[in-house]
C-alpha positions as CSV (number, residue, x, y, z in Angstrom):
1,M,0.0,0.0,0.0
2,E,2.9,2.4,0.7
3,E,4.1,1.8,-2.8
4,Y,0.9,3.1,-4.2
5,Q,1.0,6.2,-2.0
6,G,4.5,6.9,-3.2
7,V,3.3,6.7,-6.8
8,G,0.3,8.9,-6.0
9,K,2.6,11.5,-4.4
10,S,4.9,11.5,-7.4
11,L,2.0,11.9,-9.8
12,W,0.6,14.8,-7.7
13,D,4.1,16.5,-7.7
14,L,4.1,16.1,-11.5
15,V,0.7,17.7,-11.8
16,E,1.7,20.6,-9.5
17,G,4.9,21.1,-11.5
18,Q,3.0,21.2,-14.7
19,E,0.6,23.8,-13.3
20,R,3.5,26.0,-12.3
21,N,5.1,25.6,-15.8
22,M,1.8,26.5,-17.5
23,A,1.5,29.6,-15.3
24,Q,5.0,30.6,-16.0
25,L,4.5,30.2,-19.8
26,E,1.4,32.4,-19.6
27,R,3.4,35.1,-17.9
28,I,6.2,34.8,-20.5
29,G,3.6,35.0,-23.3
30,A,2.0,38.1,-21.8
31,T,5.4,39.8,-21.4
32,M,6.3,39.0,-25.0
33,E,3.0,40.4,-26.3
34,Q,3.6,43.5,-24.3
35,R,7.1,44.0,-25.7
36,W,5.9,43.3,-29.2
37,S,3.2,46.0,-28.8
38,L,5.7,48.4,-27.5
39,K,8.1,47.6,-30.3
40,G,5.3,48.3,-32.7
41,E,4.6,51.7,-31.2
42,V,8.3,52.5,-31.4
43,G,8.3,51.4,-35.0
44,K,5.4,53.6,-35.8
45,E,7.1,56.6,-34.2
46,E,10.3,55.9,-36.1
47,S,8.3,55.8,-39.3
48,R,6.7,59.1,-38.5
49,N,10.1,60.6,-37.8
50,D,11.5,59.2,-41.1
51,M,8.6,60.7,-43.1
52,E,9.1,64.1,-41.4
53,G,12.9,63.9,-42.0
54,S,12.4,63.1,-45.7
55,K,10.4,66.3,-46.1
56,D,13.3,68.4,-44.7
57,G,16.0,66.6,-46.7
58,P,18.7,64.2,-45.6
59,R,19.3,64.0,-41.9
60,E,22.6,63.8,-40.2
61,S,23.7,60.9,-38.0
62,Q,24.1,62.0,-34.4
63,E,27.1,59.8,-33.9
64,E,29.1,60.6,-37.0
65,G,27.7,63.8,-38.3
66,T,27.2,62.2,-41.8
67,P,24.0,62.4,-43.8
68,L,21.7,59.4,-43.4
69,S,20.3,57.9,-46.6
70,V,16.5,57.8,-46.8
71,S,15.2,54.8,-48.8
72,C,11.7,54.9,-50.3
């Protein structure tokens, strides 16, 4: 009988571990979605800046002081 209790405990530990893993995966997924949405917002802002910069002519790189090329 003790052998069955040991197996039952092992199975219960596996179930609890699986539940913890699933919760962690859900948190990771939520974090990734948040980062992707923030990256999308940054990309939209950069696109706006690029379009504004192309109206004013070539921009200069802040690091090197050389004009940046604008591709269409």
